[in-house]
C-alpha positions in Angstrom: -6.9 5.5 11.2 -10.8 5.5 10.4 -10.8 3.9 13.9 -13.1 6.1 15.6 -16.0 4.2 16.0 -13.6 1.3 18.4 -14.6 1.9 22.3 -11.4 1.9 25.0 -11.5 -0.9 26.8 -12.7 -2.9 23.9 -11.1 -6.7 23.5 -8.7 -7.0 20.9 -9.8 -10.1 19.8 -13.1 -8.3 18.6 -10.9 -6.2 16.3 -10.2 -7.6 12.5 -6.8 -7.7 11.0 -7.2 -4.3 9.6 -8.3 -3.1 12.7 -5.2 -4.4 14.2 -3.3 -2.9 11.5 -4.0 0.4 11.5 -3.6 0.3 15.7 0.1 -0.6 15.7 0.9 1.6 12.5 -0.9 5.0 14.8 1.4 3.7 17.5 4.3 4.0 15.3 3.3 7.6 13.6 6.6 9.9 15.0 9.3 7.2 15.0 12.1 8.2 12.5 14.5 5.8 10.7 12.4 2.9 10.9 11.5 0.6 7.5 7.9 -0.7 7.6 6.8 -3.5 5.6 2.7 -3.5 5.0 1.5 -7.1 2.6 -1.8 -5.7 1.5 -3.1 -2.7 3.7 -5.9 -2.5 2.1 -7.6 -5.4 1.9 -10.8 -4.8 3.0 -10.9 -1.3 3.4 -13.7 1.1 2.3 -12.5 3.6 -0.2 -12.8 6.7 2.3 -10.2 4.2 4.4 -8.1 3.4 2.1 -7.3 7.3 1.2 -6.8 7.9 5.0 -4.5 4.9 5.0 -2.5 6.8 2.3 -2.2 10.0 4.2 -0.6 8.1 7.4 1.5 5.9 4.9 2.7 9.6 3.6 3.4 10.3 7.2 5.8 7.9 7.5 8.0 8.2 4.9 7.7 12.1 5.3 9.2 11.4 8.8 12.3 10.0 7.0 10.8 6.5 7.4 10.9 3.5 4.5 7.6 2.4 3.6 7.6 -1.1 1.4 3.9 -2.5 0.3 3.1 -5.3 -1.2 -0.2 -4.5 -3.3 -2.6 -4.7 -5.8 -4.5 -2.0 -4.7 -3.9 1.0 -8.1 -5.0 4.0 -5.1 -2.0 2.6 -3.7 0.6 2.0 -6.2 -0.3 5.0 -7.9 1.3 6.9 -5.2 4.7 4.8 -4.8 7.8 6.5 -5.5 9.3 3.0 -6.8 7.4 -0.3 -8.0 8.6 -4.0 -8.2 6.8 -5.8 -10.5 6.9 -9.7 -9.7 4.4 -10.2 -13.0 1.8 -12.6 -13.2 2.1 -16.3 -11.6 3.6 -18.0 -8.6 5.9 -21.0 -7.7 7.9 -22.1 -10.4 5.8 -19.4 -12.9 6.7 -16.7 -10.7 9.0 -14.4 -8.7 11.0 -13.0 -11.3 11.1 -9.2 -11.2 10.2 -7.8 -14.9 10.3 -3.8 -13.8 11.5 -2.3 -11.4 11.8 1.8 -11.7 9.0 5.0 -11.1 4.9 4.6 -11.7 5.0 7.0 -15.0 8.0 4.5 -16.6 5.7 1.4 -15.4 2.9 2.8 -17.7 5.5 2.9 -20.7 7.3 0.1 -20.0 4.3 -2.8 -21.9 5.9 -5.4 -19.9 3.3 -6.4 -17.6 -0.3 -6.3 -17.2 0.3 -3.6 -14.4 1.4 -1.0 -16.8 -1.7 -1.6 -18.5 -4.2 -1.2 -15.4 -2.2 1.4 -14.1 -2.1 3.8 -17.1 -6.0 3.5 -17.5 -5.9 4.3 -14.0 -3.9 7.2 -13.9 -5.9 8.5 -17.2 -9.1 8.0 -15.3 -7.6 9.9 -12.3 -5.9 13.2 -13.9 
């Protein structure tokens, strides 16, 4: 979980939101049939911690759980089984689904900025 530096008995109010979220996640490992929703779980994480988080999210799905993630990090988006792109904007200017499907299909869709950034990212990591 990338939390090896914590000490037993450390007060919870000394932990960041991300650290608390990862502790909760560790507690959930081994459960089956659950639905988990994460809101930008990579915020504030170092790159090496993001790769640890991705492994844990894989463990959750391999155990038969559903994982829903709201995220902008391309490391996470590229690993998704299914993407829903809400497009740009907020309020009256946003909240509309402009794409729904597989990551490779998003890359070819040419419907949003996400497809261009994901395509560049995927080319650089393959």
